[in-house]
C-alpha positions in Angstrom: 129.9 30.4 81.9 126.2 30.8 82.4 123.6 32.7 80.4 119.9 33.4 80.2 117.6 32.3 77.4 118.6 33.6 74.0 115.7 34.4 71.7 116.0 33.7 67.9 113.7 34.0 64.9 113.4 31.3 62.3 114.9 32.2 58.9 117.3 34.8 60.1 120.9 34.2 59.1 124.3 35.5 60.2 122.4 37.7 62.7 122.1 37.7 65.6 125.7 37.1 66.5 126.1 35.5 69.8 129.0 36.8 71.9 130.3 34.6 74.7 133.1 35.1 77.2 134.6 31.7 78.2 135.3 31.5 81.9 136.5 28.8 84.3 133.4 27.6 86.3 135.5 26.9 89.4 137.4 30.2 89.6 135.3 32.6 87.5 138.5 33.7 85.6 138.4 34.0 81.8 139.9 31.2 79.8 142.6 32.5 77.5 142.0 31.5 73.8 145.5 32.5 72.7 146.3 28.9 71.7 142.9 28.0 70.5 142.8 26.7 66.9 139.1 26.1 66.6 136.0 27.1 68.6 132.6 25.7 67.7 129.0 26.0 68.9 127.1 22.7 68.5 123.4 23.5 68.1 120.5 21.1 68.6 116.9 20.9 69.6 116.4 20.1 73.3 115.7 16.3 73.7 117.4 15.5 70.4 120.7 13.8 69.8 120.9 15.1 66.2 122.8 18.3 65.6 120.9 21.1 63.7 124.2 22.9 63.0 127.8 23.3 64.0 128.8 27.0 63.9 132.5 28.1 63.8 133.2 31.0 66.1 135.5 33.9 65.6 137.8 34.8 68.5 137.6 38.6 69.0 139.6 38.9 72.2 141.8 35.8 72.8 143.4 37.0 76.0 139.9 37.7 77.6 138.2 34.6 76.3 135.8 36.4 74.0 134.3 34.7 70.9 131.4 35.5 68.5 129.2 33.0 66.8 127.2 34.1 63.7 124.0 32.2 63.8 123.8 30.3 60.5 120.8 29.9 58.2 121.0 26.1 58.9 120.6 26.6 62.6 117.8 29.1 62.1 115.8 26.9 59.8 114.8 24.4 62.5 111.4 23.7 63.9 110.3 26.4 66.4 111.0 25.4 70.0 113.7 25.1 72.6 117.3 24.5 71.6 120.7 24.1 73.3 124.2 24.8 72.3 127.5 23.4 73.5 130.8 25.3 73.0 133.9 23.2 72.2 137.4 24.6 72.0 140.4 22.9 70.3 143.8 24.1 71.5 147.2 23.8 69.9 150.5 25.1 71.2 152.3 23.6 74.2 149.1 22.0 75.7 147.0 20.7 72.7 143.6 19.2 73.4 139.9 19.7 73.4 137.9 21.5 76.1 134.1 21.6 76.2 132.3 24.3 78.2 130.3 22.4 80.8 127.2 24.8 80.8 125.1 24.7 77.7 123.5 27.8 76.1 119.7 27.9 76.0 117.8 29.1 72.9 114.2 29.7 72.0 113.4 29.7 68.3 110.1 31.2 67.1 108.5 31.1 63.7 108.9 34.2 61.5 105.7 36.1 60.5 
């Protein structure tokens, strides 16, 4: 999964919604989220080890690996600058475990007028 820079505005909440399709980096095939029990976007400022927010995603098309993250007011209240996000999926079912998407999402947060 790779993406371009995602632009955000400080103070917005629950919008924009970030849609992601989870794919296998080696094969390019989508990762089925049918057995996923939790999917989160961990959001922090670049260079920081402190999380700004953890956003729970909604799976909108499990078979095709599609998830939507509503950007929270906590995430959007940070200092303007560059941020990164890490997606982590918790699976149940026959093969329980945690899978973290290797590529991070890149964000640019600007101050509101």
